C-alpha positions as CSV (number, residue, x, y, z in Angstrom):
1,M,0.2,-0.2,0.5
2,N,1.7,3.3,-0.9
3,Q,1.6,6.3,1.8
4,S,-1.2,8.1,0.0
5,A,-3.5,4.7,0.2
6,R,-2.4,4.8,3.6
7,R,-3.6,8.6,4.5
8,V,-7.1,7.2,3.3
9,V,-7.1,4.3,5.0
10,R,-5.6,6.1,8.6
11,A,-8.3,9.4,8.3
12,A,-11.5,6.6,7.9
13,A,-10.6,4.7,10.5
14,F,-10.3,7.4,12.7
15,M,-13.4,8.9,12.0
16,C,-15.9,5.8,12.7
17,V,-13.6,5.5,15.6
18,R,-14.8,9.0,17.0
19,S,-18.4,8.5,15.3
20,H,-18.1,5.3,17.3
21,R,-16.6,6.1,20.5
22,I,-13.5,3.0,20.1
23,P,-10.3,3.9,21.8
24,V,-7.9,2.6,19.9
25,S,-4.5,3.8,18.5
26,F,-3.4,3.9,15.2
27,T,-0.2,2.2,15.1
28,D,-0.7,-0.6,13.7
29,C,-2.4,-0.9,9.8
30,S,-4.1,-4.3,9.7
31,L,-6.2,-2.6,12.9
32,Q,-7.6,0.3,11.1
33,Y,-8.9,-2.0,7.9
34,A,-10.5,-4.6,10.9
35,I,-12.2,-0.7,12.5
36,L,-13.1,0.2,9.1
37,A,-14.7,-4.0,9.0
38,K,-16.9,-3.7,12.1
39,V,-17.9,-0.6,11.7
40,A,-19.3,-1.4,7.8
41,T,-21.3,-4.3,9.5
42,V,-23.3,-2.6,11.8
43,A,-26.5,-3.7,11.7
44,T,-29.1,-1.0,9.9
45,T,-31.8,-3.8,11.3
46,L,-32.2,-5.0,14.6
47,V,-34.5,-8.1,14.7
48,V,-36.2,-9.5,18.4
49,R,-37.4,-13.0,17.7
50,H,-40.0,-15.0,20.2
51,L,-38.9,-13.0,23.1
52,S,-39.9,-13.2,26.8
53,F,-39.2,-11.8,29.7
54,S,-40.2,-12.8,33.6
55,H,-39.7,-11.0,36.8
56,P,-38.2,-12.8,39.2
57,G,-41.5,-14.5,41.2
58,A,-43.6,-13.0,38.5
59,A,-46.9,-15.4,38.5
60,E,-46.7,-14.8,35.1
61,P,-44.4,-13.4,32.7
62,L,-44.4,-9.7,31.6
63,F,-44.5,-10.7,27.5
64,D,-44.1,-14.6,26.2
65,D,-42.6,-14.9,22.8
66,V,-42.8,-11.5,20.6
67,D,-41.1,-10.4,17.8
68,C,-40.2,-7.0,16.1
69,S,-37.7,-5.1,13.4
70,L,-36.6,-2.0,14.2
71,P,-34.7,-0.8,11.5
72,A,-32.6,3.0,11.4
73,G,-34.5,6.2,11.6
74,W,-37.0,6.4,14.8
75,T,-39.8,3.8,16.3
76,A,-42.3,4.4,18.8
77,L,-43.0,1.4,21.9
78,L,-46.7,2.3,23.0
79,G,-48.8,0.3,25.3
80,D,-50.8,0.7,28.2
81,N,-48.2,1.8,31.7
82,G,-46.3,-1.6,32.8
83,C,-47.1,-3.2,30.0
84,G,-43.2,-4.1,29.1
85,K,-41.9,-0.9,26.3
86,T,-39.1,-0.1,28.7
87,T,-38.1,-3.4,29.3
88,L,-38.3,-4.0,25.5
89,A,-36.1,-0.9,25.4
90,R,-33.3,-2.3,27.8
91,I,-33.0,-5.2,26.5
92,V,-32.4,-4.1,22.7
93,C,-29.6,-2.2,24.3
94,G,-28.3,-4.9,26.6
95,L,-28.8,-3.2,30.4
96,L,-31.5,-6.5,30.5
97,T,-31.3,-9.9,29.5
98,P,-34.2,-12.1,28.7
99,T,-35.4,-15.4,29.5
100,R,-35.7,-16.0,25.7
101,G,-35.3,-15.6,22.4
102,S,-32.8,-12.7,21.0
103,V,-32.2,-9.8,20.1
104,S,-30.2,-9.2,16.2
105,P,-27.5,-8.8,16.4
106,A,-26.4,-9.4,19.8
107,P,-25.9,-5.4,21.4
108,S,-22.6,-6.7,22.6
109,T,-21.4,-6.1,18.9
110,F,-22.9,-2.4,18.9
111,V,-23.0,0.5,20.2
112,S,-26.3,2.4,22.2
113,A,-26.9,4.7,24.4
114,Y,-30.0,5.0,27.1
115,C,-31.8,8.1,28.0
116,E,-33.9,6.5,30.8
117,Q,-36.8,8.5,32.3
118,E,-36.3,9.8,35.4
119,C,-33.6,13.1,35.1
120,T,-32.3,13.0,38.8
121,R,-29.4,12.0,37.9
122,E,-26.1,13.5,35.7
123,P,-25.7,11.7,32.5
124,A,-22.6,9.5,32.2
125,N,-21.3,11.1,29.4
126,L,-22.0,15.1,31.1
127,E,-18.6,16.1,31.5
128,E,-17.4,15.2,27.9
129,F,-20.2,16.8,27.0
130,R,-19.3,19.7,28.6
131,D,-15.7,19.6,27.4
132,D,-16.4,19.1,23.7
133,W,-17.4,22.9,22.1
134,S,-17.3,21.1,18.1
135,A,-19.6,22.0,15.6
136,P,-21.7,18.5,16.6
137,S,-22.1,19.4,20.5
138,V,-22.7,23.1,19.8
139,A,-25.1,22.9,17.5
140,L,-26.7,20.6,20.2
141,R,-26.5,23.2,22.1
142,D,-28.2,26.0,20.9
143,T,-31.0,23.3,19.6
144,L,-31.8,22.8,22.7
145,G,-30.7,25.9,24.1
146,I,-28.6,24.2,26.6
147,G,-26.4,26.9,28.6
148,D,-23.4,27.1,28.6
149,D,-23.5,27.2,32.9
150,W,-25.7,23.9,32.6
151,P,-23.2,21.0,32.7
152,Y,-21.9,22.9,35.9
153,R,-25.7,22.8,37.7
154,F,-27.1,19.9,37.4
155,A,-28.6,19.7,40.6
156,T,-29.9,23.4,40.4
157,L,-31.6,23.0,37.1
158,S,-35.4,22.1,36.9
159,G,-36.7,19.7,35.9
160,G,-37.6,20.3,32.0
161,E,-33.9,22.2,31.8
162,R,-32.1,19.1,33.3
163,K,-34.6,16.7,30.9
164,R,-33.3,18.9,27.8
165,L,-29.5,18.3,29.1
166,Q,-29.9,14.4,29.8
167,V,-31.2,14.0,26.1
168,A,-28.6,16.3,24.9
169,C,-25.8,14.0,26.4
170,A,-27.4,10.8,24.8
171,L,-27.6,12.4,21.5
172,F,-24.1,14.1,21.4
173,A,-23.2,10.2,21.9
174,N,-24.2,9.3,18.9
175,P,-24.5,5.6,19.2
176,D,-25.3,3.0,16.7
177,V,-28.8,2.4,18.6
178,L,-30.2,5.1,20.8
179,V,-33.1,4.8,22.9
180,L,-34.8,7.7,24.5
181,D,-37.7,7.1,27.0
182,E,-40.2,10.0,27.6
183,P,-37.4,12.8,26.4
184,T,-40.5,15.2,26.7
185,N,-41.4,14.8,30.1
186,H,-41.1,17.9,31.8
187,V,-40.7,20.2,28.9
188,D,-42.6,22.6,27.4
189,T,-43.9,23.2,23.9
190,A,-40.7,24.6,22.4
191,T,-38.6,22.3,23.9
192,R,-40.4,19.6,23.1
193,E,-40.0,20.9,18.8
194,A,-36.7,21.6,19.8
195,I,-36.3,17.9,20.7
196,A,-37.4,16.7,17.8
197,H,-35.4,18.8,15.7
198,A,-32.4,17.8,17.2
199,M,-34.1,13.6,17.0
200,R,-34.5,14.0,13.0
201,A,-30.8,14.8,12.7
202,C,-29.7,11.5,14.0
203,N,-28.2,8.6,12.3
204,S,-29.3,5.7,14.4
205,I,-31.3,3.0,15.3
206,G,-33.8,4.8,17.6
207,V,-36.2,3.9,19.7
208,L,-38.4,6.5,21.1
209,V,-40.5,5.2,24.5
210,S,-43.2,8.2,24.6
211,H,-46.5,8.9,24.6
212,D,-46.3,12.2,23.3
213,V,-48.8,12.2,19.9
214,E,-47.3,15.1,18.8
215,L,-43.8,13.7,18.9
216,I,-44.3,10.5,18.0
217,D,-45.9,11.7,14.1
218,A,-42.9,14.4,14.4
219,T,-40.1,11.8,14.4
220,C,-41.5,8.1,13.9
221,A,-41.3,6.1,10.7
222,Q,-43.2,3.3,12.2
223,C,-45.0,2.5,15.3
224,I,-45.0,-0.9,17.7
225,M,-48.0,-1.4,19.6
226,F,-48.4,-3.4,23.0
227,E,-51.3,-4.6,22.5
228,R,-52.9,-6.7,24.9
229,R,-55.2,-9.5,23.4
230,H,-58.3,-11.0,24.9
231,V,-58.1,-14.8,23.5
232,R,-59.0,-18.3,24.6
233,G,-60.1,-17.0,28.1
234,R,-57.3,-14.9,29.1
235,N,-55.1,-11.7,28.2
236,R,-51.3,-12.0,26.4
237,T,-49.0,-9.3,24.9
238,V,-48.8,-9.1,21.3
239,L,-46.7,-6.5,19.6
240,E,-47.9,-4.9,16.3
241,R,-46.1,-2.9,13.8
242,Y,-48.1,0.2,12.2
243,A,-45.9,2.0,9.0
244,G,-46.2,5.7,10.3
245,G,-46.4,8.2,13.1
246,Y,-48.9,8.4,16.5
247,T,-51.8,9.8,14.4
248,K,-52.1,6.8,11.9
249,A,-51.1,3.6,13.7
250,Q,-54.5,4.7,15.7
251,Q,-56.2,4.9,12.5
252,T,-54.7,1.8,10.8
253,R,-55.7,0.3,14.1
254,A,-59.2,1.1,14.3
255,L,-59.7,-0.3,10.8
256,R,-58.3,-3.6,12.3
257,R,-60.9,-2.8,15.2
258,A,-63.4,-3.1,12.7
259,E,-62.7,-6.0,10.9
260,V,-62.1,-7.8,14.0
261,A,-65.5,-6.2,15.0
262,D,-67.2,-7.9,12.1
263,Q,-65.5,-11.2,12.3
264,L,-66.6,-11.8,15.9
265,E,-70.1,-10.5,15.4
266,A,-70.0,-13.0,12.2
267,A,-68.9,-15.7,13.8
268,Q,-70.8,-15.3,17.5
269,H,-74.1,-15.1,14.7
270,A,-73.4,-18.5,13.1
271,Q,-72.4,-20.3,16.6
272,Q,-76.0,-18.4,17.4
273,S,-77.8,-19.8,14.6
274,I,-75.5,-23.5,15.0
275,A,-77.2,-23.7,18.9
276,Q,-81.1,-22.5,17.6
277,A,-80.9,-25.5,14.8
278,Q,-79.9,-27.7,17.9
279,E,-82.7,-26.5,19.9
280,R,-85.0,-27.4,17.5
281,R,-83.9,-31.0,16.6
282,R,-83.6,-31.2,20.3
283,A,-87.5,-30.3,20.7
284,M,-88.5,-32.8,17.7
285,M,-86.2,-36.0,19.4
286,D,-88.3,-34.9,22.6
287,A,-91.6,-35.0,20.8
288,A,-91.4,-38.3,19.0
289,T,-90.5,-39.8,22.2
290,A,-93.5,-38.5,23.4
291,R,-95.7,-39.5,20.3
292,K,-94.4,-43.2,21.0
293,H,-95.1,-43.1,24.5
294,G,-98.3,-41.5,23.7
295,G,-100.6,-44.5,23.4
296,W,-100.8,-45.1,19.8
297,K,-101.1,-48.5,19.9
298,I,-101.1,-51.6,17.0
299,D,-103.4,-54.2,16.8
300,R,-101.0,-56.8,19.5
301,L,-101.8,-59.7,16.3
302,D,-100.4,-57.9,13.5
303,H,-96.7,-59.0,13.2
304,D,-95.8,-57.0,10.1
305,A,-97.5,-54.1,11.2
306,R,-95.9,-54.2,14.9
307,N,-92.2,-54.8,13.6
308,T,-92.6,-52.3,10.6
309,H,-93.2,-49.9,13.2
310,K,-90.4,-50.6,15.2
311,W,-88.5,-50.5,12.2
312,N,-88.9,-47.0,12.0
313,E,-88.9,-45.9,15.1
314,K,-85.1,-46.7,15.1
315,Q,-84.2,-45.9,11.8
316,A,-86.1,-42.5,13.0
317,D,-84.2,-42.6,16.4
318,K,-81.0,-42.7,14.2
319,A,-81.0,-40.7,12.1
320,S,-82.3,-37.6,14.8
321,A,-79.4,-38.4,16.6
322,A,-77.5,-38.3,14.0
323,A,-78.3,-35.3,12.5
324,Y,-78.2,-33.5,16.3
325,R,-74.3,-34.8,16.9
326,A,-73.9,-33.3,13.9
327,L,-74.8,-29.7,15.0
328,G,-73.0,-30.4,18.3
329,S,-70.0,-31.0,16.4
330,R,-70.5,-27.5,14.4
331,L,-71.5,-25.8,17.7
332,A,-68.5,-26.9,19.2
333,A,-65.9,-25.2,15.9
334,A,-68.1,-22.5,15.9
335,Q,-67.6,-22.0,19.5
336,R,-63.7,-22.7,19.3
337,A,-64.1,-20.5,16.0
338,V,-65.4,-17.0,18.5
339,E,-62.9,-17.8,20.8
340,S,-60.0,-17.8,18.6
341,I,-60.4,-14.5,17.6
342,A,-58.0,-12.0,19.3
343,T,-60.3,-9.0,21.0
344,D,-58.6,-6.4,23.4
345,A,-58.4,-6.7,26.5
346,K,-61.1,-4.2,28.9
347,Q,-60.0,-0.9,29.4
348,Y,-61.9,1.1,32.4
349,D,-62.2,4.7,32.1
350,G,-61.2,6.2,35.4
351,A,-65.0,5.6,36.7
352,I,-63.4,5.8,40.7
353,A,-66.7,6.3,43.3
354,V,-65.1,8.8,46.6
355,D,-67.2,9.8,49.1
356,I,-65.8,12.8,50.0
357,E,-66.2,15.9,51.3
358,P,-64.6,19.6,50.8
359,S,-63.4,21.8,53.2
360,A,-64.8,24.4,55.6
361,R,-62.6,26.3,54.8
362,R,-62.8,29.4,52.9
363,E,-59.4,29.2,51.9
364,P,-57.7,25.8,52.0
365,A,-54.7,27.5,50.6
366,H,-53.3,31.1,49.8
367,V,-50.1,32.7,49.0
368,D,-49.1,37.1,49.4
369,A,-48.8,39.2,46.5
370,G,-45.3,39.2,45.6
371,V,-42.0,37.5,45.1
372,L,-41.7,34.5,45.7
373,R,-38.1,33.0,45.4
374,F,-36.9,30.5,43.2
375,D,-34.7,28.8,45.8
376,G,-36.9,28.9,48.8
377,G,-38.0,32.6,49.7
378,A,-40.7,33.7,51.5
379,P,-43.0,36.8,49.3
380,A,-41.3,39.7,49.0
381,G,-43.8,41.6,51.3
382,S,-45.2,39.0,53.4
383,G,-44.6,40.8,57.0
384,D,-47.2,39.4,59.8
385,A,-46.2,36.2,61.3
386,G,-49.4,34.5,59.8
387,V,-48.2,35.2,56.5
388,L,-46.0,32.1,54.8
389,R,-42.4,31.3,54.5
390,F,-39.9,28.8,54.0
391,D,-37.2,27.5,55.9
392,G,-34.2,29.8,55.2
393,G,-36.7,32.3,53.4
394,A,-35.9,36.2,52.4
395,P,-36.4,39.2,54.1
396,A,-39.3,41.0,52.7
397,G,-38.9,42.8,49.2
398,S,-35.5,40.8,48.9
399,G,-36.4,38.7,45.2
400,D,-35.5,39.4,41.8
401,A,-38.6,38.8,39.5
402,V,-37.7,37.2,36.2
403,S,-40.9,35.9,36.0
404,E,-44.6,36.5,36.6
405,L,-47.9,34.7,37.4
406,V,-51.0,35.3,35.4
407,V,-54.4,34.5,36.2
408,D,-57.0,33.9,34.8
409,G,-60.2,32.1,36.7
410,W,-59.2,28.6,36.7
411,H,-56.2,28.6,34.8
412,W,-52.9,30.4,36.5
413,H,-49.4,30.8,33.9
414,T,-46.2,31.0,34.2
415,Q,-44.1,33.3,32.0
416,A,-41.5,34.8,31.4
417,I,-40.6,38.6,32.6
418,P,-39.3,39.8,28.8
419,D,-35.3,41.5,29.5
420,A,-35.6,41.5,33.4
421,Q,-32.1,40.8,34.5
422,T,-31.1,39.3,38.1
423,D,-27.9,37.9,39.4
424,G,-29.2,34.3,40.0
425,A,-28.7,34.5,43.8
426,D,-33.0,35.7,44.2
427,A,-34.5,35.2,41.0
428,G,-38.1,34.8,41.9
429,I,-41.7,34.9,40.7
430,R,-44.0,37.8,40.7
431,V,-47.4,36.9,42.3
432,P,-50.8,38.2,42.6
433,R,-51.8,36.8,46.2
434,L,-53.4,33.8,45.5
435,S,-56.4,32.0,46.9
436,V,-57.2,27.9,46.2
437,G,-61.4,27.8,47.4
438,P,-62.6,24.5,48.9
439,R,-63.6,23.5,45.1
440,D,-61.9,24.7,43.4
441,H,-59.5,23.1,40.4
442,I,-56.7,24.7,39.5
443,G,-54.8,24.2,36.7
444,I,-51.0,25.0,36.3
445,D,-48.8,25.5,33.0
446,G,-46.2,27.5,31.7
447,S,-42.9,27.7,30.0
448,N,-40.0,25.6,31.6
449,G,-38.1,27.6,35.0
450,T,-40.6,30.3,35.4
451,G,-41.8,29.0,38.7
452,K,-44.7,25.6,38.5
453,S,-42.6,24.0,41.4
454,T,-41.7,27.2,43.0
455,V,-45.5,28.5,42.9
456,I,-47.1,25.0,44.3
457,R,-44.6,24.8,47.3
458,A,-45.8,28.0,48.3
459,L,-49.3,27.0,48.7
460,L,-48.4,23.8,50.5
461,A,-46.4,25.8,53.2
462,S,-49.6,27.8,53.0
463,L,-51.7,24.8,54.5
464,D,-53.3,24.5,58.0
465,T,-51.6,21.4,59.1
466,E,-54.3,19.8,60.3
467,L,-56.3,20.0,56.1
468,P,-55.9,16.2,55.1
469,A,-54.2,16.7,51.2
470,L,-52.6,14.5,49.3
471,V,-49.4,15.9,47.2
472,I,-48.5,13.5,44.4
473,N,-44.4,14.8,42.9
474,Q,-43.1,13.8,39.1
475,I,-41.2,11.4,39.8
476,P,-41.8,9.0,42.3
477,S,-38.7,7.4,44.3
478,E,-37.3,4.2,44.2
479,D,-37.7,4.6,48.1
480,E,-41.5,5.6,47.5
481,Q,-42.3,3.0,45.3
482,T,-41.5,0.3,48.1
483,R,-43.0,2.2,50.8
484,L,-46.6,2.1,48.3
485,L,-46.3,-1.7,47.5
486,T,-45.4,-1.9,52.1
487,Q,-48.6,0.0,52.4
488,L,-50.5,-1.8,49.8
489,Q,-49.6,-5.2,51.7
490,G,-51.1,-3.8,55.3
491,L,-54.3,-2.6,54.3
492,S,-57.2,-4.6,55.6
493,N,-59.3,-6.6,53.8
494,A,-61.8,-4.5,53.9
495,E,-59.4,-1.6,52.1
496,R,-57.5,-3.3,49.5
497,P,-60.8,-4.1,47.0
498,R,-61.2,-0.7,47.2
499,V,-57.7,1.0,45.8
500,L,-57.6,-2.4,43.4
501,S,-60.9,-1.1,42.2
502,A,-59.7,1.9,41.9
503,Y,-56.4,1.3,40.6
504,A,-58.1,-0.8,37.5
505,Q,-60.9,2.0,36.7
506,L,-56.8,3.6,36.4
507,N,-56.1,1.0,33.5
508,A,-54.2,-0.6,35.6
509,D,-53.5,-4.2,36.2
510,P,-54.2,-5.5,39.8
511,D,-53.4,-8.7,38.8
512,R,-49.9,-7.5,38.1
513,L,-49.5,-5.1,41.2
514,M,-50.4,-8.0,43.9
515,A,-48.0,-10.0,42.7
516,G,-45.2,-8.0,43.3
517,E,-44.0,-7.0,40.5
518,P,-41.2,-4.1,39.6
519,L,-43.4,-0.7,39.9
520,S,-43.5,1.4,36.5
521,P,-43.5,5.4,37.2
522,G,-46.8,5.8,35.7
523,Q,-47.9,2.7,38.0
524,A,-46.5,4.2,40.6
525,Q,-48.0,7.6,40.4
526,K,-51.8,5.9,40.2
527,L,-50.9,3.7,42.8
528,A,-49.8,6.7,45.4
529,L,-53.4,8.5,44.6
530,C,-55.4,5.3,44.9
531,L,-53.6,4.6,48.4
532,G,-54.2,8.6,48.9
533,L,-57.9,8.6,48.5
534,L,-58.1,6.6,51.7
535,R,-57.3,9.9,53.6
536,K,-60.1,11.5,52.0
537,P,-58.3,14.2,50.3
538,Q,-60.0,17.6,50.3
539,L,-57.0,18.5,48.6
540,I,-54.6,17.2,46.0
541,V,-51.0,18.5,44.1
542,L,-50.5,17.1,41.3
543,D,-47.0,17.9,39.7
544,E,-47.2,17.1,36.1
545,P,-48.8,13.9,36.2
546,T,-49.5,13.5,32.8
547,N,-45.9,12.8,32.6
548,H,-45.7,8.8,32.4
549,L,-49.1,8.1,31.8
550,D,-50.0,6.0,28.5
551,L,-53.0,8.2,27.3
552,H,-55.8,6.3,27.7
553,S,-55.1,6.6,31.7
554,K,-54.5,10.1,30.8
555,Q,-57.7,10.1,30.1
556,A,-58.8,8.1,33.1
557,L,-57.2,11.0,35.2
558,A,-58.9,13.2,33.3
559,R,-62.4,12.0,33.8
560,F,-61.6,11.5,38.0
561,L,-60.0,15.0,38.7
562,H,-63.1,16.6,36.7
563,T,-65.3,15.0,38.9
564,Y,-63.6,15.1,42.2
565,P,-65.4,17.5,44.6
566,G,-62.5,19.2,46.6
567,A,-59.7,21.3,46.1
568,L,-57.0,20.5,42.8
569,V,-54.1,22.3,41.6
570,V,-52.8,20.9,39.1
571,V,-49.0,21.3,36.9
572,S,-49.0,20.5,33.4
573,H,-48.1,21.0,30.0
574,D,-50.8,19.3,28.7
575,C,-53.8,21.8,28.0
576,W,-56.1,19.7,27.1
577,F,-55.6,17.9,29.7
578,L,-55.8,21.3,32.4
579,D,-58.9,21.7,30.1
580,E,-60.4,18.3,31.1
581,A,-59.9,17.9,35.0
582,C,-59.9,22.0,35.7
583,G,-62.1,23.6,33.5
584,C,-66.0,23.7,33.9
585,A,-64.9,21.4,37.8
586,V,-68.4,20.2,39.4
């Protein structure tokens, strides 16, 4: 090989190594060729074959003998909470080992990255991203609006800011296979659009676990749906592929459901017709038997007539019995045909019955007008001893407003104040006097970092300690999930069925819950709500309750919250959810 060709090979190998993060030296030309050969053989499609997974001690597998293909580009994994979407994604990345089945090529042969739902931990490659100012890194920072100081203060970022930084680090890794698990949780509309733009620029095999309809439509070429099917008397999970984004997939799914419904109706009609024919044949046989024993007589001396009559009766009985047996066989076949048609497992719609009286207090929660510091300070101008103060609160008048809360009936909106400047330590949100009545349903939205969580903390700090209140945070910790399961197991025989019934109404599976399977974040939120309702709360506060819920569960939760008779405060970026839960509250 001449020197010029050697330079070309070396440069190509270097670019492959840099893009695939392969830490090697470049002294051996054969190694350079090996690198090129390895990268050239990276598959453009992952194939999942006969995959099964069971949690330790589970009564039944999470999914069993499922197949799917994941080509280059983005594929959305869709399904109810706890159906196995995250589990499949982690298996694809090599983070979990399946009970049976395979992923081809094997996860050990390619570079993968998994961006988890929770954004409480720093990304593993945060320092590398922080110190890299190459053109791709700068482009990611610009696209996602990453502040230069964000990697240095991850702990103080808002949930939406952390999520943006987490997604940036995942895309910066440039893996062969990239999994984004709920990447738009905690983010506002502008950030969602920025994440979609960054995803479209990614050339990896992408797996998106999300319930964000707009994001899926904007980025995904296919959807893999985890569907619970009821067939032959039991429910099982199957994977169905649909071309296009969420909207197109749902249209195709609706057509398939209509076809299945028609097939089921035809099969049931055929079964009913055969059953009716069998019943008519049975009636004819009974009538013939009655006639035979009804007193019709033949002269006892007319042996020819008697023998002929007996022979005719036997032949008639044989024919009737044969016809009856044939109808029985046809009926059994029709029954099997009906049972073989897989229908969607039953889903519920949030019809949770509660016996809760609204608070007798005129204002269960209130905040005086002023500036609430983002770091937990008191409202500026609050001088009375009975007015809200936080631990370590700032003195009156110390907050600098960089955002404001606009109140329009039940709708509270936080927004940045244009050109507002502060040194950061005293930054806060300006609020008018806030009041939550005993039956008020309040919906709060706004851009990331404008103070929604600060307003919630202020309202909670104003509560009377004797007021029964239920507060559910964005992300239940592992310790919190363990506590919830322990609390469930400790319930009385009268209380546990009530919790499980409410849990089912939120589109969750009580059997799997009682089997002790690990909770997904969405399942944990549902269980926290159902357990909390036992205390008959007169105020419910939910911070981003839709982040980890599938669409049907969101709809079920919204229907329940709409009918909840007490005071409700909900923070969400889903405008339709706020409108359903808080608008025109009962």
